C-alpha positions in Angstrom: -124.7 1.4 -27.3 -124.2 -1.9 -24.9 -124.3 -1.4 -21.0 -121.0 -2.7 -19.8 -121.0 -5.6 -17.1 -117.8 -6.0 -14.9 -115.4 -3.6 -16.3 -111.7 -4.2 -15.2 -108.6 -2.9 -16.2 -106.7 -5.9 -16.0 -103.0 -4.8 -17.8 -101.8 -1.8 -17.2 -98.7 -0.8 -19.1 -95.9 1.8 -19.5 -93.2 2.7 -21.7 -89.5 3.6 -21.1 -87.1 4.9 -23.8 -83.6 3.6 -23.6 -82.2 5.0 -26.8 -84.8 3.2 -28.9 -86.0 0.5 -26.8 -89.7 0.0 -24.9 -90.0 -2.0 -22.1 -94.0 -2.5 -21.0 -95.1 -3.0 -17.5 -98.4 -5.1 -16.6 -100.3 -6.0 -13.3 -103.7 -7.9 -12.9 -106.7 -7.0 -11.2 -109.4 -10.1 -10.3 -113.3 -9.9 -9.7 -115.2 -12.5 -7.9 -118.6 -13.8 -8.0 -120.9 -16.3 -6.2 -123.3 -19.0 -7.5 -125.9 -21.1 -6.6 -127.4 -24.2 -8.6 -129.9 -27.0 -8.0 -131.4 -29.8 -10.0 -134.5 -31.7 -8.9 -136.4 -34.7 -10.9 -139.9 -35.8 -10.5 -141.5 -38.6 -12.3 -145.3 -38.2 -13.3 -147.7 -38.6 -16.0 -146.4 -37.5 -19.2 -148.0 -35.0 -21.3 -147.6 -37.3 -24.1 -149.7 -39.6 -22.5 -152.7 -37.3 -21.8 -152.5 -35.8 -25.1 -152.7 -39.9 -26.0 -155.6 -40.3 -24.1 -157.5 -37.2 -26.0 -156.7 -38.1 -29.3 -158.1 -41.2 -28.4 -161.4 -39.5 -27.2 -161.7 -37.5 -30.3 -161.3 -40.3 -32.7 -163.5 -42.9 -30.6 -166.8 -43.9 -32.6 -170.2 -43.1 -30.3 -170.3 -46.2 -28.4 -166.8 -45.1 -27.0 -166.7 -41.8 -26.6 -167.8 -41.0 -23.3 -165.6 -43.9 -22.2 -162.5 -42.3 -23.6 -163.6 -38.8 -22.6 -164.0 -40.0 -18.7 -160.4 -41.6 -19.1 -159.4 -38.7 -20.0 -160.9 -36.3 -17.7 -159.5 -38.4 -14.8 -156.1 -38.8 -16.4 -156.0 -35.1 -17.1 -157.1 -34.4 -12.9 -154.7 -36.9 -11.6 -151.9 -35.1 -13.5 -153.0 -31.7 -12.1 -153.5 -33.1 -8.6 -150.0 -34.8 -8.7 -148.5 -31.4 -9.3 -150.6 -30.0 -6.9 -148.9 -32.6 -4.1 -145.4 -32.3 -5.5 -146.1 -28.5 -4.8 -147.6 -28.6 -1.8 -151.2 -27.4 -2.8 -154.8 -28.6 -1.5 -156.3 -31.4 -3.4 -159.0 -32.1 -1.3 -162.7 -31.5 -2.6 -163.1 -29.1 -0.2 -160.3 -26.9 -1.6 -162.5 -26.3 -4.9 -165.3 -23.5 -4.8 -168.0 -25.6 -6.1 -170.5 -23.7 -4.0 -169.4 -19.8 -4.9 -172.4 -17.5 -4.6 -173.3 -15.4 -7.5 -171.2 -13.4 -9.0 -167.8 -14.6 -7.5 -164.9 -15.3 -9.2 -163.6 -18.7 -9.7 -160.2 -19.6 -7.7 -157.6 -19.0 -10.5 -154.0 -21.6 -9.9 -150.8 -20.5 -11.2 -148.4 -23.4 -10.5 -144.8 -22.6 -11.3 -143.4 -25.7 -12.8 -139.4 -26.0 -11.7 -138.4 -29.5 -10.3 -141.2 -31.0 -12.6 -139.8 -33.2 -15.0 -141.1 -33.0 -18.8 -141.3 -29.1 -18.4 -138.7 -26.2 -19.1 -136.3 -25.4 -15.9 -135.7 -22.1 -15.6 -132.6 -22.8 -13.9 -129.5 -21.7 -16.0 -129.9 -17.6 -16.4 -126.7 -16.7 -17.5 -125.6 -12.5 -17.7 -125.5 -11.8 -21.2 -126.1 -15.3 -22.3 -129.1 -17.4 -24.1 -132.5 -17.3 -23.1 -134.1 -19.4 -20.6 -137.6 -20.5 -20.4 -140.2 -20.0 -17.1 -143.2 -22.7 -17.4 -146.2 -22.2 -15.4 -149.6 -24.5 -15.2 -152.4 -22.1 -15.2 -156.2 -23.8 -14.3 -158.9 -23.5 -12.2 -161.2 -26.6 -10.4 -163.9 -24.4 -10.3 -167.0 -24.8 -13.2 -167.3 -22.4 -15.9 -165.0 -21.1 -18.4 -162.8 -18.7 -18.4 -162.3 -16.3 -21.5 -159.9 -13.4 -22.3 -157.3 -13.8 -19.6 -154.3 -11.4 -19.5 -151.5 -11.6 -17.4 -148.1 -9.0 -16.6 -145.0 -11.1 -15.6 -143.3 -8.6 -13.1 -139.6 -9.2 -12.5 -137.3 -7.8 -10.7 -134.4 -5.7 -12.4 -131.9 -7.8 -13.6 -134.2 -10.9 -15.1 -136.2 -9.8 -18.2 -138.4 -10.7 -21.1 -136.6 -12.7 -24.1 -138.8 -12.0 -26.6 -140.7 -15.4 -27.2 -143.4 -17.4 -25.5 -145.8 -20.2 -26.5 -147.7 -23.1 -24.8 -146.3 -26.3 -24.5 -149.1 -28.7 -25.6 -150.7 -26.2 -28.2 -154.0 -27.7 -29.2 -156.8 -25.3 -27.8 -153.9 -23.4 -25.5 -152.5 -20.5 -26.9 -150.3 -17.3 -25.9 -149.1 -13.9 -27.2 -147.3 -10.9 -26.0 -149.5 -7.7 -25.7 -146.6 -5.7 -24.3 -143.0 -6.1 -24.3 -142.0 -3.8 -21.4 -138.9 -6.0 -20.2 -139.4 -6.1 -16.7 -143.5 -6.4 -17.0 -144.3 -7.9 -20.1 -148.2 -8.8 -20.7 -149.8 -11.7 -22.7 -153.2 -13.1 -23.8 -153.7 -16.6 -22.8 -156.6 -18.5 -24.6 -157.9 -21.8 -24.0 -156.9 -21.4 -19.8 -160.5 -23.9 -19.3 -159.9 -25.4 -22.7 -160.2 -29.5 -22.7 -156.0 -28.9 -22.9 -154.2 -28.5 -19.9 -152.7 -24.7 -20.6 -148.9 -24.4 -19.9 -147.5 -21.3 -20.7 -143.7 -21.2 -21.8 -142.2 -17.6 -21.4 -138.6 -16.6 -22.5 -136.3 -14.8 -19.9 -132.3 -13.8 -19.5 -130.4 -11.8 -17.4 -129.1 -8.6 -17.9 -125.9 -6.7 -16.7 -128.2 -5.1 -13.6 -128.3 -8.6 -11.6 -127.6 -8.3 -8.2 -127.6 -11.6 -7.1 -126.7 -10.7 -3.3 -129.0 -7.8 -2.9 -131.7 -8.8 -4.5 -134.1 -11.5 -4.1 -135.7 -12.2 -7.5 -139.0 -13.2 -6.7 -142.0 -13.2 -9.6 -145.4 -11.4 -9.4 -148.1 -12.5 -12.1 -150.9 -9.9 -12.3 -154.0 -11.2 -14.4 -157.6 -10.7 -15.3 -160.2 -12.4 -17.2 -164.3 -13.1 -18.0 -165.6 -15.4 -16.2 -168.7 -17.7 -17.3 -170.5 -19.4 -14.7 -172.7 -22.1 -15.6 -175.5 -19.7 -14.9 -175.6 -16.1 -14.9 -174.0 -13.2 -16.5 -170.3 -13.4 -17.3 -168.2 -11.1 -14.4 -165.0 -9.0 -14.4 -162.5 -11.0 -12.6 -158.6 -10.1 -11.7 -155.9 -11.5 -9.1 -152.5 -11.4 -8.3 -150.1 -14.6 -7.9 -146.6 -14.3 -5.9 -144.0 -16.9 -7.3 -142.1 -17.0 -3.7 -139.4 -19.5 -4.5 -136.6 -17.0 -5.5 -134.7 -17.8 -8.8 -131.5 -16.5 -7.2 -129.9 -20.1 -7.7 -130.8 -19.9 -11.4 -128.6 -16.6 -12.1 -125.1 -17.0 -13.5 -122.4 -14.2 -14.0 -119.2 -14.8 -15.6 -116.2 -13.5 -14.3 -113.1 -11.9 -16.6 -109.8 -12.4 -14.9 -106.2 -11.2 -16.5 -102.7 -12.1 -15.6 -99.6 -9.5 -16.2 -98.6 -9.7 -19.7 -96.0 -11.9 -20.7 -92.9 -10.8 -21.1 -93.7 -8.1 -18.4 -90.7 -6.2 -19.4 -90.7 -6.5 -23.2 -87.9 -4.8 -25.0 -87.7 -3.4 -28.5 -84.2 -2.9 -29.8 -84.7 -2.2 -33.6 -87.2 0.2 -35.4 -89.9 -1.2 -37.9 -89.8 -4.4 -36.1 -92.6 -6.1 -34.4 -92.1 -6.7 -30.5 -95.1 -8.9 -29.1 -96.6 -9.4 -25.4 -99.0 -12.8 -24.2 -102.0 -11.6 -22.6 -103.7 -14.5 -21.1 -107.6 -14.0 -20.3 -109.7 -16.5 -18.0 -113.3 -17.0 -17.2 -113.6 -18.0 -13.7 -117.9 -17.3 -13.3 -118.8 -20.7 -11.4 -121.1 -22.5 -13.9 -121.5 -19.4 -15.9 -120.1 -18.6 -19.5 -119.8 -16.1 -22.5 -120.6 -16.1 -25.7 -118.4 -13.3 -26.2 -116.3 -10.2 -24.8 -114.9 -7.1 -25.8 -111.1 -6.4 -25.4 -109.4 -2.8 -26.1 -105.7 -1.3 -26.1 -106.2 2.0 -24.4 -104.0 5.1 -24.8 -102.4 3.9 -27.5 -101.9 6.5 -30.1 -102.4 5.3 -33.8 -102.7 8.2 -35.8 -100.5 8.9 -38.8 -97.7 10.9 -37.0 -97.7 8.7 -34.0 -94.4 6.7 -33.7 -95.9 3.5 -31.9 -98.3 1.4 -34.1 -100.5 -2.1 -33.6 -98.8 -4.5 -36.2 -101.1 -7.4 -34.9 -103.4 -8.7 -32.8 -104.7 -12.3 -32.2 -106.9 -14.5 -30.2 -105.4 -18.2 -29.8 -103.7 -17.6 -32.6 -106.7 -16.3 -35.2 -106.7 -13.1 -36.4 -109.1 -10.5 -34.6 -107.0 -7.5 -35.8 -109.3 -7.3 -38.9 -112.5 -6.3 -36.2 -110.8 -3.8 -34.4 -111.9 -0.3 -34.0 -109.4 2.8 -33.4 -111.6 5.8 -31.5 -108.9 8.8 -31.9 -111.1 10.2 -29.1 -109.8 8.3 -26.4 -107.3 7.0 -28.4 -108.4 3.3 -27.8 -109.0 0.0 -30.0 -111.5 -2.1 -29.4 -112.3 -5.6 -30.9 -115.0 -8.1 -30.0 -113.5 -11.4 -29.5 -116.5 -13.7 -30.1 -116.9 -17.5 -30.3 -114.7 -18.3 -33.5 -111.8 -18.2 -31.3 -113.5 -20.2 -27.8 -113.0 -23.8 -29.2 -109.2 -23.3 -29.1 -109.5 -22.2 -25.9 -106.7 -23.6 -22.8 -107.8 -25.8 -20.2 -111.1 -26.6 -21.8 -114.3 -27.2 -19.5 -115.2 -30.8 -20.4 -119.0 -29.9 -19.1 -118.9 -26.6 -21.4 -119.6 -25.7 -25.1 -116.8 -25.4 -27.8 -118.0 -22.1 -28.8 -118.7 -20.5 -25.1 -116.1 -19.1 -22.6 -116.8 -21.5 -19.9 -115.9 -21.6 -16.3 -112.2 -22.0 -16.2 -111.0 -21.9 -19.2 -108.7 -19.7 -20.9 -107.5 -17.8 -24.3 -104.5 -16.0 -25.2 -104.5 -12.3 -26.8 -101.4 -11.2 -28.7 -100.4 -8.1 -29.0 -97.5 -7.2 -31.4 -96.3 -3.5 -31.6 -93.7 -1.9 -34.3 -92.0 1.8 -33.5 -91.2 4.0 -36.2 -89.1 6.5 -34.3 -88.2 7.3 -30.4 -91.2 8.0 -28.4 -92.2 11.3 -26.5 -93.1 10.4 -22.7 -96.9 11.4 -24.0 -97.0 8.8 -26.5 -97.2 6.7 -23.4 -98.3 4.9 -21.1 -101.3 2.2 -22.2 -103.6 -0.3 -20.5 -105.1 -3.3 -21.5 -108.8 -3.8 -20.8 -111.6 -6.4 -21.2 -115.3 -6.5 -20.3 -118.4 -7.8 -21.2 -121.9 -6.7 -22.0 -125.5 -7.5 -23.1 -126.8 -6.3 -26.7 
């Protein structure tokens, strides 16, 4: 069962009998959304360059090994300092806890890599759309080693875990899911203080419960780990980090709108002959898209004794009747309009994708009816509806 998003009675119809004539009337309902977006590019030392430096160190002979290792450490440190500078973090030597007392935990730093070139940008969380990726740099400037690093990503309702994760650089770093809770997934991260830079990439998406106007979509990261200082016994540590730069600007909400059926007054003058209406549906959510949506004809009796039947159903001229399901309990016929019909959309968005229902695009659904004999008042009216939801 899918949760519904933006359920809309898009066209309401009624039937009037004049001898064997039927008229179908309709009206429209509009739904609105807001959207925010931003795109920033920053140049810095590339991860490929860091990896190349590390490979040079690994393949160096004994004479040059120390030289290349020192070069790698400096390159890695410069990369982290560049990111800290961009994010407004302290890069001074005094920010490091090199003189920690016995039993003290190191300073774990977690940096959101949005606006940092070369990393995934969580900038397109389309409701019920394709997943996007959070990207976090995790490190410490303090001596010693971190092991058994576990973290939980706490997200506000409307953002959810998309079921995948990896580390950006691989090597001695890895990450695996330990709890797939959709709003608070947990992960085990290995290699936070190994030679490779630890960057966690975690899949996220937006669902139908998103509320951009009334919620601030910040993320809280709870973590725990064992710290192995240069001397002394291991220490159990924990902490919390808040990603305060909200993700509201990345959230996008599709909006379905429909005008009146055409022709508005459709008259059937002969029994057994099809009479059709065209229904134009537009997708008007700013910078958003749909991979599919649901269309329904409600209140039409398709039973064997009914005088009215649906004879054909198409979207952009492509048959969708074969995939329609009739529910006799509420007299509704529902069909999924999928991406196979979207390439033929009208007013195609040049910035969109052919297999998506993009902003400002329109498609046409045609419904054709046949009448076997004069219907009773109880056979009418019926309505059209369209909505989308998340799997």
